[in-house]
C-alpha positions as CSV (number, residue, x, y, z in Angstrom):
1,M,-8.0,11.9,15.1
2,C,-10.6,9.9,16.9
3,G,-13.1,7.1,16.8
4,I,-16.7,7.7,15.6
5,V,-19.8,5.5,15.8
6,G,-23.5,5.9,15.2
7,F,-26.8,4.6,14.1
8,Q,-30.1,5.6,12.6
9,G,-33.1,3.5,13.3
10,G,-34.5,1.3,16.1
11,F,-31.5,1.1,18.4
12,S,-30.9,2.1,22.0
13,A,-28.7,4.6,23.8
14,E,-27.2,1.7,25.6
15,L,-26.0,0.2,22.3
16,L,-24.5,3.6,21.3
17,Q,-22.5,3.7,24.5
18,R,-21.2,0.2,24.0
19,M,-20.2,1.0,20.4
20,A,-18.3,4.1,21.6
21,D,-16.6,2.0,24.4
22,A,-15.4,-0.5,21.7
23,V,-13.3,2.2,20.1
24,A,-12.1,3.9,23.3
25,H,-8.5,3.2,22.4
26,R,-8.9,5.6,19.5
27,G,-9.6,8.5,21.7
28,P,-8.2,8.7,25.2
29,D,-8.8,12.4,25.7
30,G,-12.6,12.6,25.7
31,A,-15.9,10.9,25.0
32,G,-19.4,11.9,24.1
33,T,-22.7,10.4,22.8
34,A,-26.0,11.9,21.7
35,V,-29.3,10.4,20.7
36,L,-31.2,12.9,18.5
37,N,-34.9,12.6,18.1
38,G,-37.0,15.1,16.2
39,P,-40.7,15.1,15.2
40,G,-41.2,12.8,12.3
41,Q,-37.5,11.8,12.2
42,P,-35.9,8.5,12.9
43,S,-33.8,8.1,16.1
44,T,-30.2,8.9,15.3
45,G,-27.3,8.2,17.6
46,L,-23.8,9.7,17.3
47,G,-20.8,8.7,19.5
48,H,-17.2,10.0,19.7
49,R,-13.9,9.2,21.3
50,R,-11.5,12.1,21.2
51,L,-7.8,12.2,20.5
52,A,-7.1,15.9,21.0
53,I,-4.7,17.3,18.4
54,I,-6.1,20.7,17.5
55,D,-7.7,23.0,20.2
56,L,-7.2,20.8,23.2
57,S,-9.9,22.7,25.2
58,A,-13.4,21.4,26.0
59,A,-14.7,23.4,23.0
60,G,-13.5,20.6,20.8
61,Q,-15.6,17.9,22.4
62,Q,-18.0,15.9,20.1
63,P,-20.7,15.2,19.1
64,M,-20.5,18.9,18.1
65,T,-23.5,21.1,17.5
66,V,-23.0,24.8,16.7
67,L,-25.8,27.1,17.9
68,P,-27.3,29.8,15.7
69,D,-26.0,33.3,15.9
70,A,-27.2,36.7,15.0
71,G,-24.6,37.1,12.4
72,G,-26.3,34.9,9.9
73,G,-24.1,31.9,10.5
74,M,-25.0,28.4,11.6
75,Q,-28.6,27.3,12.0
76,S,-29.4,25.0,14.9
77,G,-30.0,21.3,14.0
78,L,-26.6,20.3,12.6
79,T,-24.6,17.7,14.6
80,L,-21.2,16.3,13.8
81,V,-18.9,13.4,14.7
82,F,-15.5,13.5,12.9
83,N,-12.4,11.4,12.8
84,G,-9.3,13.0,11.2
85,E,-7.7,16.3,10.3
86,I,-8.5,19.0,7.7
87,Y,-5.2,20.5,6.7
88,N,-6.7,23.5,4.9
89,Y,-9.2,24.3,7.7
90,R,-7.5,27.7,8.5
91,E,-8.1,28.9,4.9
92,L,-11.7,27.6,4.9
93,R,-12.3,29.2,8.3
94,A,-11.0,32.6,7.1
95,E,-13.5,32.4,4.1
96,L,-16.4,31.6,6.4
97,V,-15.5,34.3,9.0
98,A,-15.4,36.9,6.1
99,E,-18.9,35.8,5.2
100,G,-20.3,36.3,8.7
101,H,-19.9,32.8,10.3
102,R,-19.0,32.9,14.0
103,F,-16.9,30.2,15.7
104,T,-16.8,29.1,19.3
105,S,-13.6,27.0,19.0
106,A,-10.4,26.8,17.1
107,T,-11.1,23.3,15.8
108,D,-11.2,22.0,12.2
109,S,-14.4,20.1,13.3
110,E,-16.4,23.3,13.7
111,V,-15.2,24.4,10.2
112,L,-16.8,21.2,8.8
113,L,-20.1,22.2,10.2
114,H,-20.0,25.7,8.9
115,L,-18.8,24.5,5.5
116,Y,-21.7,22.1,5.2
117,E,-24.1,24.8,6.2
118,R,-22.8,27.0,3.4
119,D,-22.0,24.4,0.6
120,G,-24.1,21.4,1.5
121,L,-22.9,18.1,0.0
122,E,-20.6,20.0,-2.3
123,M,-18.3,20.8,0.7
124,L,-16.3,17.6,-0.1
125,A,-14.7,19.3,-3.1
126,R,-13.0,21.8,-0.7
127,L,-11.4,19.4,1.7
128,N,-7.7,18.6,1.9
129,G,-7.2,16.2,4.8
130,I,-7.8,12.7,6.2
131,F,-11.3,12.2,7.5
132,A,-14.4,10.1,8.1
133,F,-17.3,12.1,9.4
134,A,-21.1,12.0,9.9
135,I,-23.3,15.1,9.9
136,H,-26.9,14.8,11.1
137,D,-29.1,17.5,9.5
138,A,-32.3,18.2,11.5
139,R,-32.8,21.7,10.3
140,P,-36.3,22.7,9.5
141,S,-35.2,24.6,6.4
142,G,-32.0,25.5,4.5
143,R,-31.0,21.9,3.8
144,P,-29.5,20.8,0.5
145,A,-32.1,19.9,-2.1
146,R,-31.8,16.2,-1.9
147,V,-31.3,16.0,1.9
148,P,-34.5,15.2,3.9
149,R,-34.8,16.5,7.4
150,G,-33.2,14.1,9.8
151,A,-30.8,12.6,7.2
152,L,-27.2,11.5,8.0
153,F,-24.5,12.6,5.6
154,I,-21.4,10.4,5.8
155,A,-18.1,10.7,3.9
156,R,-14.6,9.2,3.8
157,D,-11.4,11.0,2.6
158,Q,-10.2,10.9,-0.9
159,V,-7.5,8.3,-0.5
160,G,-8.9,6.3,2.4
161,V,-6.5,7.2,5.2
162,K,-9.3,7.0,7.8
163,P,-11.6,4.0,8.0
164,L,-15.4,3.8,7.9
165,Y,-17.5,0.6,8.1
166,Y,-21.2,0.3,7.9
167,A,-24.0,-2.2,8.1
168,Q,-27.6,-2.2,7.0
169,T,-29.9,-4.2,9.3
170,R,-33.6,-4.8,9.8
171,Q,-33.6,-2.3,12.7
172,G,-31.7,0.4,10.7
173,F,-28.3,1.6,9.7
174,L,-25.0,1.4,11.7
175,F,-21.6,2.9,11.1
176,A,-18.2,3.0,13.0
177,S,-14.5,3.5,12.6
178,E,-13.9,-0.1,13.4
179,I,-15.9,-3.3,12.8
180,K,-15.7,-4.4,16.4
181,A,-18.0,-1.5,17.3
182,L,-20.6,-2.7,14.8
183,L,-20.6,-6.1,16.5
184,C,-21.9,-4.6,19.7
185,E,-25.3,-4.9,17.9
186,R,-25.9,-8.5,18.9
187,D,-28.4,-9.1,16.1
188,L,-25.9,-8.2,13.4
189,P,-25.3,-11.4,11.4
190,R,-21.8,-12.8,11.7
191,E,-21.7,-14.9,8.6
192,L,-18.5,-15.2,6.6
193,D,-18.3,-13.6,3.2
194,V,-16.7,-16.5,1.4
195,V,-15.9,-14.4,-1.8
196,A,-14.1,-11.9,0.4
197,L,-12.1,-14.7,2.0
198,H,-11.2,-16.1,-1.4
199,Q,-10.0,-12.7,-2.5
200,T,-8.2,-12.1,0.8
201,L,-6.1,-15.3,0.4
202,A,-4.9,-14.0,-3.0
203,Y,-4.1,-10.4,-2.1
204,L,-3.4,-10.9,1.7
205,W,-5.8,-8.0,2.3
206,T,-9.5,-7.6,1.5
207,P,-10.4,-5.4,-1.6
208,A,-13.1,-2.8,-0.9
209,P,-16.0,-2.7,-0.5
210,R,-16.2,-6.2,1.0
211,T,-15.1,-7.3,4.4
212,L,-14.9,-10.9,5.7
213,L,-18.3,-10.3,7.3
214,A,-21.1,-10.5,4.8
215,S,-23.2,-8.0,6.8
216,V,-20.5,-5.3,6.9
217,R,-19.1,-3.1,4.1
218,K,-16.4,-0.5,4.1
219,L,-17.1,2.9,2.6
220,E,-14.7,3.2,-0.3
221,P,-12.2,6.1,-0.4
222,G,-13.6,9.2,-2.0
223,C,-17.2,8.1,-1.4
224,A,-20.1,9.4,0.5
225,L,-23.5,8.1,1.8
226,L,-26.9,9.7,2.5
227,V,-28.9,7.8,5.1
228,C,-32.6,8.5,5.5
229,D,-35.1,6.7,7.7
230,G,-32.4,4.2,8.7
231,C,-31.6,3.1,5.1
232,V,-29.0,4.1,2.6
233,K,-30.8,6.5,0.2
234,S,-27.8,7.2,-2.0
235,M,-24.1,6.5,-2.4
236,W,-21.8,8.4,-4.7
237,R,-18.2,8.8,-5.6
238,Y,-17.1,12.4,-5.1
239,Y,-13.4,11.8,-5.9
240,E,-11.4,9.6,-8.2
241,V,-7.7,9.3,-8.2
242,P,-7.0,11.4,-11.3
243,Y,-5.2,8.9,-13.6
244,D,-6.8,10.3,-16.8
245,G,-4.1,10.0,-19.4
246,Q,-2.9,13.6,-19.0
247,R,0.8,14.3,-18.7
248,S,2.9,17.2,-17.7
249,A,5.1,18.7,-20.4
250,E,7.9,19.5,-17.9
251,D,11.3,17.9,-18.4
252,L,12.7,15.5,-15.7
253,G,14.7,18.2,-13.9
254,N,11.7,20.6,-13.5
255,S,9.4,17.7,-12.5
256,A,11.9,16.8,-9.7
257,R,12.1,20.4,-8.5
258,N,8.3,20.7,-8.5
259,L,7.9,17.4,-6.7
260,A,10.2,18.7,-3.9
261,A,8.2,21.9,-3.7
262,H,4.9,20.0,-3.5
263,L,6.3,17.7,-0.8
264,E,7.6,20.6,1.3
265,T,4.1,22.2,1.1
266,A,2.4,19.0,2.1
267,V,4.7,18.5,5.1
268,R,4.1,22.1,6.2
269,R,0.4,21.6,6.0
270,Q,0.5,18.4,8.0
271,L,2.6,19.8,10.8
272,V,-0.4,21.8,12.1
273,S,-0.9,20.6,15.6
274,D,-1.2,21.7,19.2
275,V,0.7,18.6,20.4
276,P,4.2,17.3,19.5
277,V,4.7,15.8,16.1
278,G,7.3,13.1,15.3
279,A,8.0,10.8,12.4
280,Y,8.8,7.3,11.2
281,L,12.3,7.0,9.9
282,S,13.3,3.7,8.3
283,G,16.2,5.2,6.4
284,G,14.4,4.6,3.1
285,L,13.8,7.4,0.7
286,D,10.2,8.1,1.5
287,S,10.5,8.5,5.3
288,S,13.8,10.3,5.0
289,A,12.3,12.8,2.5
290,I,9.5,13.5,5.0
291,V,12.0,14.2,7.8
292,A,14.1,16.3,5.5
293,M,11.1,18.5,4.7
294,M,10.2,18.6,8.4
295,R,13.7,19.9,9.1
296,R,13.2,22.7,6.5
297,A,9.8,23.6,7.8
298,V,10.7,23.8,11.5
299,P,14.5,24.3,11.7
300,E,14.3,25.6,15.2
301,R,12.5,22.5,16.6
302,R,14.0,19.2,17.9
303,I,12.4,16.4,15.8
304,T,12.0,13.0,17.3
305,C,12.0,10.0,14.9
306,F,11.4,6.3,15.4
307,T,12.8,3.3,13.7
308,I,12.7,-0.5,14.1
309,A,15.9,-2.3,15.1
310,F,16.2,-6.0,14.6
311,R,18.1,-8.2,17.0
312,D,20.5,-9.7,14.4
313,A,21.1,-9.9,10.7
314,A,19.2,-13.3,10.5
315,D,16.0,-11.4,11.2
316,L,16.3,-9.6,7.9
317,E,15.8,-12.7,5.7
318,G,17.9,-11.4,2.8
319,S,16.8,-7.7,2.9
320,P,19.3,-4.9,3.5
321,A,19.4,-3.6,7.1
322,D,17.5,-0.4,7.6
323,L,19.1,0.7,10.9
324,P,22.5,2.0,9.5
325,Y,20.6,4.1,7.0
326,A,18.2,5.5,9.6
327,R,21.2,6.5,11.8
328,A,22.9,8.1,8.9
329,V,19.8,10.2,8.0
330,A,19.3,11.2,11.7
331,R,23.0,12.4,11.8
332,H,22.7,14.3,8.5
333,L,19.4,16.0,9.5
334,D,20.3,16.4,13.2
335,V,17.2,14.8,14.5
336,D,16.7,12.5,17.5
337,L,16.4,8.8,16.6
338,V,14.6,6.4,18.9
339,E,15.4,2.8,18.1
340,V,12.6,0.4,18.9
341,T,14.0,-3.1,19.1
342,M,11.9,-5.9,17.6
343,E,12.2,-8.8,20.1
344,P,11.1,-12.3,19.2
345,A,8.5,-12.1,22.0
346,A,6.7,-9.4,19.9
347,I,5.1,-12.1,17.7
348,R,3.2,-13.4,20.7
349,R,1.0,-10.3,20.2
350,L,-0.3,-11.7,16.9
351,P,-3.8,-12.6,18.4
352,Q,-3.9,-9.0,19.8
353,M,-3.0,-7.6,16.3
354,V,-5.8,-9.6,14.7
355,E,-8.2,-8.1,17.2
356,L,-6.9,-4.6,16.6
357,L,-6.9,-4.8,12.8
358,D,-10.5,-5.8,12.3
359,E,-9.7,-7.3,8.9
360,P,-7.1,-10.1,8.3
361,Q,-3.9,-8.2,7.3
362,V,-1.4,-10.9,6.4
363,D,1.6,-8.7,7.1
364,P,3.8,-8.7,10.2
365,A,4.7,-5.1,9.5
366,A,1.6,-4.1,11.5
367,I,3.5,-5.2,14.7
368,N,6.3,-2.9,13.9
369,A,3.8,0.0,13.4
370,L,2.2,-0.8,16.8
371,L,5.6,-1.0,18.6
372,I,6.6,2.4,17.3
373,A,3.2,4.0,18.1
374,E,3.4,2.7,21.6
375,R,6.9,4.1,22.2
376,A,5.8,7.5,20.7
377,R,2.8,7.7,23.0
378,Q,4.9,6.8,26.0
379,M,7.2,9.7,25.1
380,G,4.3,12.2,24.8
381,I,4.3,12.3,20.9
382,P,0.7,11.6,19.7
383,V,1.3,12.5,16.0
384,L,3.6,10.8,13.6
385,L,4.3,11.6,10.0
386,S,4.7,8.6,7.7
387,G,6.4,8.2,4.3
388,A,3.5,5.9,3.0
389,G,2.7,6.5,-0.6
390,G,6.0,7.1,-2.2
391,D,6.4,3.6,-3.7
392,D,2.7,3.7,-4.8
393,L,2.8,7.0,-6.6
394,F,6.3,7.0,-8.0
395,S,7.0,3.3,-8.8
396,G,9.0,1.8,-6.0
397,Y,8.0,-1.8,-5.8
398,R,9.6,-4.7,-7.6
399,R,6.4,-5.5,-9.4
400,H,6.7,-2.1,-11.2
401,F,10.2,-3.1,-12.5
402,A,8.8,-6.5,-13.5
403,L,6.0,-4.8,-15.4
404,K,8.5,-2.8,-17.4
405,L,10.2,-6.1,-18.3
406,E,7.0,-7.4,-19.9
407,P,7.9,-6.2,-23.4
408,L,10.9,-8.6,-23.3
409,W,8.5,-11.6,-23.4
410,S,5.0,-10.2,-24.3
411,W,5.7,-10.7,-28.0
412,L,5.6,-14.5,-27.4
413,P,2.6,-16.4,-28.7
414,Q,-0.1,-17.2,-26.1
415,R,0.9,-20.9,-26.1
416,A,4.5,-20.0,-25.2
417,R,3.2,-17.7,-22.4
418,R,1.2,-20.6,-21.0
419,S,4.4,-22.6,-20.9
420,L,5.9,-19.9,-18.8
421,Q,3.1,-20.3,-16.4
422,T,3.8,-24.0,-16.1
423,L,7.4,-23.1,-15.4
424,A,6.3,-20.7,-12.7
425,A,4.2,-23.5,-11.1
426,S,7.3,-25.5,-10.6
427,G,8.9,-22.3,-9.3
428,E,6.5,-22.3,-6.4
429,K,8.6,-25.2,-5.1
430,A,11.6,-23.0,-5.0
431,G,13.7,-23.2,-1.8
432,Q,12.9,-20.8,1.0
433,G,16.4,-19.5,1.0
434,S,16.2,-18.0,-2.5
435,P,14.3,-14.7,-2.7
436,T,15.3,-14.4,-6.4
437,L,13.6,-17.7,-7.3
438,R,10.5,-16.7,-5.4
439,R,10.3,-13.4,-7.3
440,L,11.0,-15.1,-10.6
441,A,8.2,-17.5,-10.0
442,K,5.8,-14.7,-9.2
443,L,6.8,-12.8,-12.3
444,L,6.0,-15.7,-14.6
445,A,3.0,-17.1,-12.8
446,H,0.4,-15.2,-14.8
447,A,2.2,-14.7,-18.1
448,G,-0.6,-16.0,-20.1
449,E,-3.4,-13.8,-18.7
450,E,-5.0,-10.9,-20.7
451,P,-3.5,-7.5,-20.0
452,D,-5.6,-6.1,-17.2
453,R,-5.8,-9.4,-15.4
454,R,-2.1,-9.8,-15.7
455,L,-1.7,-6.3,-14.3
456,I,-3.9,-7.3,-11.3
457,S,-2.0,-10.6,-10.8
458,Y,1.0,-8.6,-9.7
459,F,-0.8,-8.2,-6.4
460,W,-1.4,-12.0,-5.9
461,W,0.9,-13.8,-3.6
462,S,0.2,-17.3,-4.9
463,T,-1.4,-19.0,-7.9
464,E,-5.1,-19.7,-8.1
465,R,-4.2,-23.4,-8.4
466,L,-2.3,-23.4,-5.1
467,R,-4.9,-21.5,-3.2
468,R,-7.9,-23.6,-4.4
469,G,-5.9,-26.7,-3.6
470,L,-6.1,-25.8,0.0
471,Y,-9.8,-25.3,0.2
472,S,-12.3,-27.8,1.7
473,A,-14.8,-29.3,-0.7
474,D,-17.6,-27.1,0.7
475,F,-15.6,-23.8,0.5
476,A,-14.3,-24.7,-3.0
477,A,-17.9,-25.3,-4.2
478,R,-19.1,-22.0,-2.7
479,V,-16.4,-19.9,-4.5
480,R,-16.2,-22.0,-7.7
481,D,-17.3,-19.0,-9.8
482,A,-15.8,-16.3,-7.7
483,D,-13.5,-14.0,-9.7
484,T,-10.4,-13.1,-7.8
485,A,-9.7,-10.1,-10.1
486,E,-13.2,-8.6,-10.1
487,P,-12.9,-5.8,-7.5
488,L,-9.7,-4.4,-9.1
489,L,-11.1,-4.9,-12.6
490,S,-14.1,-2.7,-11.6
491,S,-11.7,0.0,-10.4
492,L,-9.7,-0.1,-13.6
493,A,-12.9,0.4,-15.6
494,R,-13.2,3.8,-13.9
495,I,-10.0,5.2,-15.6
496,P,-10.6,4.3,-19.3
497,A,-8.6,7.4,-20.5
498,E,-5.4,6.1,-18.8
499,S,-3.7,3.7,-21.2
500,D,-0.1,3.5,-19.8
501,R,0.2,0.2,-18.0
502,L,2.5,1.4,-15.3
503,Q,0.2,4.3,-14.5
504,R,-2.7,1.9,-14.4
505,L,-0.8,-0.3,-12.0
506,L,0.1,2.7,-9.8
507,Y,-3.6,3.6,-9.8
508,L,-4.4,0.2,-8.3
509,E,-1.6,0.7,-5.7
510,T,-3.3,3.8,-4.5
511,K,-6.8,2.7,-4.8
512,H,-6.5,-0.7,-3.2
513,F,-3.0,-1.7,-1.9
514,L,-2.7,1.6,0.1
515,A,-6.3,2.0,1.2
516,D,-7.1,-1.7,1.9
517,H,-3.7,-2.7,3.3
518,N,-1.0,-0.2,4.2
519,L,-3.2,2.7,5.4
520,N,-5.6,0.2,7.1
521,Y,-3.0,-1.4,9.3
522,T,-1.2,1.9,9.9
523,D,-4.3,3.6,11.2
524,R,-5.3,0.7,13.4
525,A,-1.8,0.2,14.9
526,G,-1.4,3.9,15.5
527,M,-4.9,4.4,17.0
528,A,-4.5,1.3,19.2
529,A,-1.8,3.4,21.1
530,G,-3.6,6.7,20.8
531,V,-1.3,8.0,18.0
532,E,-2.4,9.8,14.8
533,V,-0.5,8.9,11.7
534,R,-0.4,11.5,8.8
535,V,0.8,10.8,5.3
536,P,2.1,13.9,3.5
537,I,3.0,12.1,0.2
538,L,-0.7,11.5,-0.2
539,D,-1.7,15.1,0.1
540,I,-4.3,15.5,-2.7
541,D,-2.4,18.3,-4.5
542,L,0.8,16.2,-4.5
543,L,-1.2,13.2,-5.6
544,R,-2.7,15.0,-8.6
545,F,0.8,16.2,-9.5
546,A,2.1,12.6,-9.3
547,T,-0.5,11.2,-11.7
548,R,0.7,13.6,-14.3
549,V,4.4,12.8,-14.1
550,P,5.2,10.6,-17.1
551,A,5.8,6.9,-16.3
552,S,9.3,7.2,-17.9
553,Y,10.3,9.6,-15.1
554,K,9.2,7.2,-12.5
555,Q,10.7,3.9,-13.7
556,R,13.8,4.6,-15.7
557,G,15.3,1.2,-16.6
558,H,16.0,-0.6,-13.4
559,V,15.8,2.6,-11.3
560,G,12.4,3.1,-9.6
561,K,11.2,6.4,-8.2
562,A,13.7,8.1,-10.5
563,V,12.0,11.5,-10.3
564,F,11.6,11.3,-6.6
565,K,15.2,10.3,-6.1
566,L,16.4,13.3,-8.3
567,A,14.1,15.6,-6.3
568,M,15.7,14.5,-3.0
569,E,19.4,14.7,-4.1
570,P,19.7,18.3,-2.7
571,Y,18.4,17.3,0.7
572,L,19.7,13.8,1.5
573,P,23.0,12.0,1.1
574,R,23.3,10.0,-2.2
575,Q,23.8,6.7,-0.3
576,I,20.3,7.3,1.2
577,V,18.6,8.4,-2.0
578,Y,20.0,5.4,-4.0
579,R,20.1,2.7,-1.3
580,P,18.8,-0.8,-1.9
581,K,15.0,-1.3,-1.5
582,T,13.8,-3.0,1.6
583,G,10.4,-3.5,3.2
584,F,8.9,-2.5,6.6
585,G,8.7,-6.2,7.5
586,A,9.7,-8.8,10.1
587,P,11.4,-12.2,10.1
588,L,8.2,-14.1,9.3
589,R,9.9,-17.2,7.9
590,R,12.0,-17.6,11.0
591,W,9.0,-16.9,13.3
592,L,7.0,-19.7,11.7
593,R,9.7,-22.2,12.4
594,H,10.5,-21.1,16.0
595,E,8.5,-18.5,18.0
596,L,5.2,-19.0,16.2
597,R,5.5,-22.8,15.8
598,P,3.2,-23.7,18.7
599,L,0.5,-21.3,17.4
600,V,1.0,-22.6,13.8
601,E,0.5,-26.2,15.0
602,E,-2.5,-25.3,17.2
603,T,-4.4,-23.0,14.7
604,L,-3.7,-25.3,11.7
605,S,-4.2,-28.7,13.3
606,A,-6.3,-31.2,11.5
607,G,-9.0,-31.0,14.1
608,V,-9.3,-27.2,14.1
609,L,-9.3,-27.1,10.3
610,R,-11.9,-29.8,10.0
611,Q,-14.2,-28.0,12.5
612,R,-13.9,-24.7,10.8
613,G,-14.6,-26.2,7.4
614,L,-12.7,-23.8,5.2
615,F,-9.5,-25.6,4.4
616,D,-8.6,-29.2,3.6
617,P,-6.7,-30.6,6.6
618,V,-4.6,-33.0,4.4
619,A,-3.6,-30.2,2.0
620,A,-2.8,-27.8,4.8
621,Q,-0.7,-30.3,6.7
622,R,1.2,-31.2,3.5
623,L,1.9,-27.5,3.0
624,L,3.2,-27.2,6.6
625,R,5.5,-30.2,6.2
626,D,6.8,-29.1,2.8
627,D,7.5,-25.6,4.1
628,L,9.3,-26.8,7.2
629,A,11.4,-29.1,5.1
630,G,12.3,-26.3,2.6
631,R,10.6,-27.9,-0.3
632,V,8.3,-24.9,-0.9
633,D,8.1,-21.3,0.3
634,G,4.7,-21.3,2.0
635,A,5.4,-18.7,4.6
636,Y,2.8,-16.1,3.7
637,T,0.2,-18.7,2.7
638,I,0.6,-20.4,6.1
639,F,0.5,-17.0,7.9
640,A,-2.7,-16.2,6.0
641,L,-4.4,-19.4,7.1
642,M,-3.4,-18.8,10.7
643,T,-4.6,-15.2,10.5
644,V,-7.9,-16.3,9.1
645,E,-8.4,-18.8,11.9
646,L,-7.6,-16.3,14.6
647,W,-9.9,-13.7,12.9
648,C,-12.8,-16.2,12.8
649,R,-12.4,-17.0,16.5
650,R,-12.7,-13.3,17.3
651,F,-15.2,-12.0,14.8
652,L,-17.5,-15.0,14.0
653,A,-18.0,-16.1,17.6
654,A,-21.5,-15.2,19.0
């Protein structure tokens, strides 16, 4: 797990070093840069910051070039920078050794180079892991058919656990693990992508491939690039989350048993490490299941887990407390539990979080993830397993239950559904103390939309009318024709064979909500502290299995994740398996009234908003007053406006 940067084109070695320094937090264990110049080839720079996890020796340093050997293995001229882990690297290495390839390290990085030498661009079909990498191919011969000499081959993992950003400029092509490294190129335009901002305010995260910088794009999960002469020659999708309408014929009981077996296999794979491995443990089903399988995989080892503890019940804002459940799981599985207390002062780190996250992530859970990563690193545990993905694959969010309720009102004529939307508009004025009213308003807010748009609307945190009512006249004019649903509609168009609405929604969870939000902030928070976060539930074999589990096994009446819960009954106490759902959140509404109030008033003052030119000061001030008085629940919208202003200060400044 590391940070990678690079370029191809008319850039300097000094720029490469500054880019690598910008992601130094991602790799405290080593650093390296190389500028590669060959006859008739564009200048290519590769930089790396190392977090040593597998083979801690100097043999794992990058950029990595494997020299030719007499055994018919690697040719000279291949150089790699790599961020991530390849969980099946041992099996791949054994294949390659049997064919005569010789290795000088025990790293998965070197396996990637030899695999590319053998399989070329088709190597991606063999990888099970989390990764973003770039391979420079300067070989005089033996290259894949469509790879010119001096080309850069860049790829991102199937689900998007590891980030990769890129920019095309007049001087050439740039890429990096984080946006801030790209901004070391002073000539890179820092213009706001207003369509991306419009979409971000709806989702509270930015749907790929856009970022809030018009000059920067993120490589989508399961995609690859070929860069030649400093320009993107081709981009292709080598993997699609396999929602293709196919279903397993297994009954519920066998599906549950096979799910448990797949999860145990995934956890065993992801325990591969030459450093200590710990885990998140919220006491929810997903993290508890991961720890249960860790206990089965390494019964002889003491396992250290981490959880967030809130100061008092008021911090939970109506959600069930996690801590008692986390303690119960720790006792049941005999693991060590470290309780990281969320203090009110933690929110003062919000500007720092905006800097670390690169993209506006309107979710205070990122602070929790950072606090846990920092404690883990202090205790000498640089790898954590996370339960991310369980809700997204097996139907664990309230919106999934809400979708299953649609048949109760979908028979209504369109005119009647429009009336429900009007009712929902008044529901936006529900009091802040009523989570039920907030959720009901969201459920009805888009009742009149056509099916796929209604599906996508489950990800929107407010109505289009409310959001556009906050825009300045200039911003509103620039995004008048912007389609909030467009990026997710484009994704849905890639799975035409999947007709089940819940499965289509779960596809969007994995494709966007996970990759663009949860995995994004988890990676950034972990790497800020030098901690690698792994996600066994998103193992691609388990992911494929999950897409074939019938929707009726996932959401059974009001019970979400039914098959997952049945799978975990033999391993966890029933009160854990069937506990109430809660989120990995923070007391945002209280913070906005107290600890964050000075920052709210400063970042959203009329003068600041007028100068920035994005939001109408009168409308924003009205929202602040109504929220403070309890007339509306504007917490996340206010937090979004604040986050955008803080982001603009950091990333748009010259």
